[in-house]
C-alpha positions, 0 to 999 in steps of 0.5 A: 786778859791776855793770851798765854802764847803771844801776850796780845790782849783778848777782847771780851763781850758785853758780859765779860765773856772771853772771845776765845779760849780758856784751858786749865792746866795744873788748877790754873786758867790759860787764855788762848787768842782766835789767832792762836787757836787758828795756827795751832791745831791741837791741845797737845800744841797749845800746851807745848807752847804756853809761856 
């Protein structure tokens, strides 16, 4: 999986869980890496920057 903001590959745990956040927008999952989570603090900022 890739980050919806910076397109970096997101790591997964051994149980295939995402290391980061998942935001559901319009019925579609958007994956956010931990680096982008640190830069963009609020959900509104994250939604504004999704490609």
